[in-house]
DOTI-105571 format. One record per residue: x, y, z of N, C-alpha, C in turn; residue in one letter. Coordinates in steps of 0.02 Angstrom, whole numbers, plus 50000, padded with zeros to 5 digits. Example, Ala and Ser with C-alpha at 12.3 -4.5 7.8 and 13.67 -1.06 7.14 Angstrom:
506604971650390506154977550390506604983550390A
506424988850354506844994750357506455000250394S
# end
This chain:
595414881941616594904879141661594974882241729M
594464885641752594504889241815594414884641875S
594764886241928594694882441990594004883442021K
593644888541998592984890042026592424886241990F
592574882841937592064878941902591824873141945W
591174871741942590914865841975591104859641934S
591054853741966591214847541931590754846541871D
590124848441879589644847641824589844851741763A
590084857841774590294862041719590934859441687I
591374856641727591994853741700591834848041651R
591304844441665591134838641623590744840541560R
590484846541558590064848541500590474849041436L
590174846641382590434847741314589924852141279V
590054858741273589544863241246589394862041172P
588824864441153588634864541082589094869341044Y
589274867440983589714871540941589294874340883V
589144880840882588754883640827589164884140763P
588824884840708589164885740644589544892240642G
590054892340601590494898240596590114904340571E
590224909940603589954916340581590554920840563Q
590764920640500591384924140481591294931640484P
591844935040500591824942340502591854945340431K
592214941940386592264944540318591604943640282E
591434948240239590794948340204590814944940136Q
591404944240108591444941740039591494934140038Q
591004930840067590974923640065590264921540046V
590214915540019589564912540007589424908240068V
588964910240109588854907240175588294902040172K
588504895740167588034890240161588144885240217L
588284887740278588484883240332588034883440393N
587544887940397587144888340459586394888440445T
586184886340386585474885540370585054891840380N
585364897540368584984903840371584594904740306E
584064908640310583674910140251584054915240208N
584144914040143584524918740102584144925140085P
583494925240101583084931040084582944935140146Y
582834941640138582704945940196582024944540226P
581884947040285581224946240314580684949640272P
580064948040287579494951040252579534958640253S
579324961940199579284969240200578854971840257P
578364967940278577954970140335578364970440399R
578854966140406579294966440463579684972940462V
579944974640403580324980840396579884986840415M
579284986940390578824992540404578664992940479E
578544987140509578364987040580578944989540623A
579544987640606580124989840646580274997240634L
580194999540572580315006540557579805011040592Q
579205008440603578685012340636578665011540711G
579145007740738579135006340810579335012640849F
578975014040902579115019840944579685018140991D
580285020740976580875019141015580835021441087L
580395026241101580315028441171580065022841216N
579735017841186579475012341226580035007841253R
580625008441225581175003941246581405005341318L
581175010641348581335011841419580905007441465S
580415004041436579964999741475580124992441463L
579924988241509579994981041498579494978741446Y
579664973441408579184970741360578644966741396P
578134964841359577604960641386577914953841404D
577914951841467578234945441485577894939441454P
577274940241434576904934641405576904934741328N
577204939941298577204940441225576504939141196A
576014942341226575314940841210575144941841137T
575384947241107575224948541037575504943140991A
576104940941006576414935640965576044929040974L
575894927341036575524921141049574844921141014K
574514927041015573854927440983573924926640907Q
574444929740878574544928940806574674921640788A
575074918240829575204911140816574574906940826L
574184908640877573564904940889573084905840831A
573024911940806572584913240749572824909440687D
573474909440676573764906140617573624898640619Y
573694895640678573604888340683572894886340704H
572444891340711571744890040729571694886140794A
572044888640845572024885540911571924891140962I
571824889241025571754894241078572454896541101S
572494902541126573134905541145573464901841203R
573074898441244573374894941301573734888541280D
573744887241215574114881641187574784883741157R
574974890041167575584892741135576074895241188V
576694893441180577244895941221577744899441176F
578014905041197578504908741157579144909641197A
579704909141162580354909841196580874912841151G
581474913741179582024916941145582374911941099N
582064910841042582314905740996582084898841016G
582054894140968581844887440986582344883941030S
582974886041030583464883141075583254884141148D
583034890241165582814891441233582174887541248E
581724887241200581104883441209581274876041223V
581744873341185581954866441196582284865641264L
582694870441283583024870041349582514869741405A
582004873941401581474873841452581084867141449H
581004864441389580664858141381581034852441416T
581684852241408582084847041441582034847741517F
582074853841542582034854941614581334853141641M
580814854941605580134854041630579894846841628A
580114842941577579784836541565580234830341564F
580884831241555581294825341541581734823041599F
581664826141657582044823941715581644818441750R
581654812641719581234806941740581674801141764Q
581344795841786581704789941810581874785141754N
581624786341695581774782241637582124786641585A
582504783641540582904787741494582494791241440P
582714797041421582454800541362582714796941300L
582284795641252582484792441190582544797641135L
583094797241096583194801841041583644798640989M
583634801140927584054798140875584804799140891P
585214794440868585934795140880586244800240834N
585904801940780586124807340736585544812240729I
585614818040760585084823140759585394829640782S
584974834240803585214840740826585654839640887Y
586274841940883586764840240935586674844041000S
586184848641003586024851841066585654847141114F
585344841841088584944837441131585364834241186Y
585934831241167586334828141219586684833341263D
586804839341236587074844741278586574846441334V
585944847141318585434848541369585404842941420Y
585434836741396585414831041442585984831441492C
586584832941468587154833341513587104839441559N
586834844941534586764850941575586274849841632L
585714846441617585194845541667585204838641700Y
585734834841688585824828241719585234823741703D
585074823241638584524819041614584824812741583I
584594807041605584824800741574584494800141505Q
584864797741457584594797141389584874791041354Y
584524788941303584734783441261584654785441188Q
585184784541150585174786241079584954780141038E
584464781140996584194775840953584514776540884I
584864771440860585214772140796584734773340738P
584944777540692584594778240629584694771840589L
584254770640542584354765040496584924766640446R
585124761840407585694762840361585574768440311D
584944769740296584794775240249584694781940284D
584904782240348584844788240390584134790040408F
583674785440403582984786840421582854785340495S
582374789040524582124787540591581544782640582I
581564777140618581014772340618580714772240687V
580104774840694579804775940760579614769440795L
579584763940759579484757440792580054755940839D
580644758640826581234757440868581174760840936D
580674765140944580584768941006580064765741052Y
579844759741034579334756341075579684752641132S
579874756341182580214753641240580114758541298Q
580204756241360580114760741416580534767041410P
580234772741427580594779041419580304784441464N
580704789641474580474795541511580314801341464G
580244799841400580114804941349580444803041284G
580204806041230580484804941164580544811641130I
581114812841097581194818941058581534817240992I
581304820340939581634819640874581464825840832F
581904827340786581784832940740581454830140677A
580944833640654580604831640593580454837740551N
580794838640494581324834340467581934834140513P
582304828740507582884827940550583464832240525N
583904833940572584504837640556585104833740585A
585644833040548585794836340484585604832340422P
585214827040428585094822740370584584825540322T
584074829140348583554831940305582974827340292G
583004821040316582464816240304581864817740348R
581274815840323580664817540359580234811340372T
579804811940422579324806840440578624808940418L
578214804140399577514805640382577114806740446A
576584810540440576174812240498575854806040529L
575654801240488575334795240516575824791140556D
576474791340540576974787840580577024790940650E
576994797540653577024800940717576394799440758I
575824799340725575204797840761575214790740788E
575464786040750575514779140775575964778740836Q
576504782540837576934782740896576554785440956L
576164790740946575784793741001575264788841028L
574984784840984574494779841006574814774241046Q
575444772641030575804767441068576104770241132R
576364776241128576744779241183576304784341219N
575914782141267575414786541298575614789141366T
576144786541396576314788241465576904792941471E
577174795441416577724800341420577644805341363S
578004810741369577954816241321578344814741257L
578054816441201578394816141136578474823241111V
579094825141097579254831841071579484831240999V
579154834940955579354835140884579634842040871V
580274842240854580634848340840580574849840765D
580164854940748580004856340678580354862640652E
580984863340666581344869340644581314870140568A
581274864540531581324864940458580684862740423Y
580134862240460579534859140433579244862840374V
579364869340368579034873340316579334872440246D
579854868140240580174867240175579984860540143F
579384858140158579134852240123578874846640166G
578914847240232578664841940276577964843740301A
577654839140336576984840240362577024841240437Q
576744846740462576794848240533576334843840574S
576554842440636576154838640683575734843040728A
575694849540714575314854140758574594851840765V
574274849540712573574847440716573484841740766A
573984837540773573934831940820573924834140893L
574174840140907574184842440977573484843441004T
572984844040959572294844740981572004838141005Q
572314832540983572044825941000572474822141050R
573094824141058573554820441102573864825341152Y
573724824141216573964828841267574694827541286D
575014822541256575714821141270576164822941210N
575924827441168576324829741110576474837141116L
577104838841108577314845841106577704846941041L
577504852041004577834853740940578204860240949V
578844860340929579264866240936579464868740867V
579384875240857579584878340793579974884740805Q
580214887640751580644893540754580484898440698T
580644904740709580594909840657581254910740620F
581764906940639582434908140612582514905940540S
582164900740519582284897840453581794900640401K
581174898440403580704900340350580464907540356S
580534910640416580304917540424580864922640421R
581484920340410582064924840399582214929340459S
582104926840520582204930940579582694927840629L
583214924540603583714921440647584034926540694A
584114932740671584434937740711584024940440769G
583374938840771582954941340825582774935940876L
582934929640863582844924340911582124923640935R
581704920540894581014919340911580864911940901I
580644908740954580434901740949579774900840986G
579444895240974578814894041008578664886641011F
578204884841055577974877941061577214878041063A
576924872541038576194871741038576034864941069I
575564864941115575374858741148574784859941194G
574604854841232574064855241280574204860741331H
573694864341355573814869741403574204867541465P
574144861341486574534859041544575274858941528D
575454857141467576154857241446576404864441443L
576004868841417576194875841411576294878841481I
575874877041528575954879441596576614877141627E
576804870941611577444868441636578024872441608G
577994874141544578524878241514578534885241544L
577944888041557577914894741587578214894741657E
578114889241695578414888841761579174889041758R
579464885541709580184885641701580414892541678V
580064895341628580244901941601580254907141656K
579734907241697579684912341749580114910941810N
580464905341809580974904041859581674905341832S
581704907441769582344908441735582414915541708F
581924917641666581934924341636581224926041615N
580914930641651580214932341637580114936241572S
580654939041545580604943241485581054940541429Y
580924934641403581374931741353581334935041285P
580764938141268580684941241203580634948841211L
581054952541175581024959841181580474962541136D
580344969141143579794972241106579894971641030M
580504972441006580624972140935580494965140908L
580694960140945580584953240923579834951740919A
579464953840969578734952640969578414956240910I
578604962440899578324966340844578474963140776T
579104961140767579314958140704578984951340694A
578924947440748578614940940742577894941340720G
577514945940748576814946740728576774948640654V
577194953240632577174955440562577354949640515A
577844945540536578054940040493577504934840486A
577164933340540576614928440538576044930840493I
575924937240493575354939940456575474940340381E
576104939940359576254940540287576344933540257D
575784930240245575814923340221576034922740148Q
575874927640107576074927240037576834927540030S
577154931940068577884932340066578194925840091Y
577924923140145578164916840173578134911340121F
577564910640088577494905340038577954906339979R
578044912539958578484914039901579204912039917D
579454914139974580164912739989580274905340002T
579824901940036579934894840047579894890939981T
579434892839938579394889539872580034890639832D
580314896639835580934898039799581504893739826R
581544893139892582074889139922582004881839903I
581384879239903581274872239884581484871139811I
581304875639767581494874939696582254875139688A
582584879639723583314880139719583644873839748T
583344871239801583614865039832583604859239782R
583054858539746583004852939700583464853839640E
583554860039617584044861239564584744859539588W
584914861539648585574860239676585684852839684T
585174849239706585244841939713585444838739646R
585094840639593585244837839527585954839439506S
586164845639516586834847639496587374844039537E
587254843039601587734839339642587794832139620L
587244829039602587264822139580587654821439515E
587614826339471588004826339410588754826739426V
588924829939482589624830639502589864824739544L
589464819539550589684813439585589494813039657G
589034817339680588814817139750588214812539757F
588164809439815587574805739836587214810239886M
586594812039871586224817039910585604813839939V
585514814540005584924811940037584304816040018L
583714812840015583104816840005583024821740062P
582804827840046582764833140097582094836740094S
581814838140153581244842640160581444848540203C
582044850940194582324856440234582604861740188T
582944866640217583294871640176584034870040173N
584194863640173584884861440163584894854540131F
585474852540107585584845840080586154842540118L
586104835940125586614831940159586904827240107F
587544828040093587834824740035588534822040049A
588694816640015589374813940016589594812739944S
590244813239932590494812139865590704804839857H
590624802239797590784795239784591514793639794R
591964798539782592674797039783593084801639829Y
592824807539845593224812539880592984813139953L
593454814539998593304815240069592944821840082E
592454821640127592074827640143592504833040173A
592954831240218593374836240251593814839840200A
594064836140151594484839240100594064843940057E
593454841940040593024846239999592834852540037L
592694851840102592534857740141593114862740141M
593734860240150594314864640149594414867840081G
594304863940028594364866539960593874872239948Y
593254871339969592744876439960592894882640003L
593104881440065593234887140109593794891540082R
594304888440054594864892240026594644896539968A
594074894939939593814898739882593184902739901R
593094903739966592564908339989591874905339992G
591814898739995591154895540001591154891440065V
590714893040111590694889640175590124884540176L
590294878240194589794873040206589964869940274V
589534865540299589634862640366589864855440360R
590374853740400590614846840404590594844740477H
590344838740491590304836140559590804830440566F
591184830640620591724825640628591494819340664S
590874819140687590644813340725590574807140680R
590694801240709590644795140669589964794440634P
589964790740580589394789140537589224794740488L
589364800940507589204806440460589824810540443I
590414808140461591024812140451591254812440379D
590914809040334591084809740263590514813040225N
590124817140260589574820740229589664828340239H
589384832040193589344839340199588604841340206L
588474846040250587814849140253587854855840218R
587454856640167587494862540123586834866340128I
586854872240157586264876540162586074878940092S
585434880140082585194882640018585184890240019I
585564893239975585584900539968585174902739909G
585344908539882585014910939822585244906839762T
584894907739706585104904239645585824905939627D
586004912239635586694914339618587204911139664A
587044910639728587514907539776587594900139761Q
587054896739745587104889639731587464888339665M
587384892839617587754892239555588504892939568Q
588684897539614589384898339630589654892039665Q
589254889039708589464882739739589604877439686L
589134876539640589204871339589589804872939543I
589884879239524590444881039481591104879739516D
591144881339581591754880339619591914872939625T
591414868839641591534861639644591734858839576L
591424861439523591584859039456592304860439435G
592634865139469593324866839453593824862439492Q
593564858239537594014853839575594354849039526H
595004848139531595364844139480595154836839479P
594874834339535594714827239538593964825739529D
593574830939515592854829839503592724829639428I
592384824239409592204823239338591454823039333I
591174827039289590454827239280590214820539252R
589694817739282589424811339260588954812139200L
# end
């Protein structure tokens, strides 16, 4: 701890990302990455990129990417914000909208970057407990607030909310911003993007990291009323005017335009997820319903931490969270069919697991 740190930095508890192992011979099911490569159109676009252009700054507005997203969602371009991954988009969102006199409301079990941002930006917040089945019940958010944020589907649980539940919240909560973090929406949930046309206090945040297989390029975006987008642009241009480089913009446009590849890979992941769910249940796991590219599971008799260590020793990485209420669960990313078969085979060899 440096003597030069400010008191605020001393108090920070940073977000801890999932392990990125240096060794290649592992089955990596711990960070919810897409097991399939990006669209062939992305490959073609990057291979055809004129490297001489890299001596120039990129478009600070990422106009081509915003237009592609606007066309895809059938909205005007002034309703789209683009940033360096959805984490940056969320960070700007917290700075722009949630420094209010009333607390930000968010689930007590959700994406753990939310409370990190609150502590970084000195935002007061209140965590709303999930129900016993790990569901978010939006009626619980009917109280004074300076904003509401939740992930849909939620992470790390994988549970999802219906669109009409979100709309009912928007109809009740008219005086503060509601942010829906849709990082995993393409794996079986219903997006709230259409509601942004009717509600000026709704902001939807998405990413190219999961369903578009571009985690390595860091592309995120938000959709909302032009006034909300202008607020995000003000923060962006006070922080970093060039958050997306030329390669990211080029790849993002190509990925958006290849809808057949997108549908094929997401359908494959959903099918593999459901197969894995069934196999885990046969091995004695209790698995929450999921509309994501991961499963959240606990074993009937064995501790999650012990199972994580057992798998890791055999080259299979999954995620375990030590925080209360979920410390006996594993979050298992969905890989290829072969990777998930290896997971199931490895678990099946555990001496204390009996197939039901």
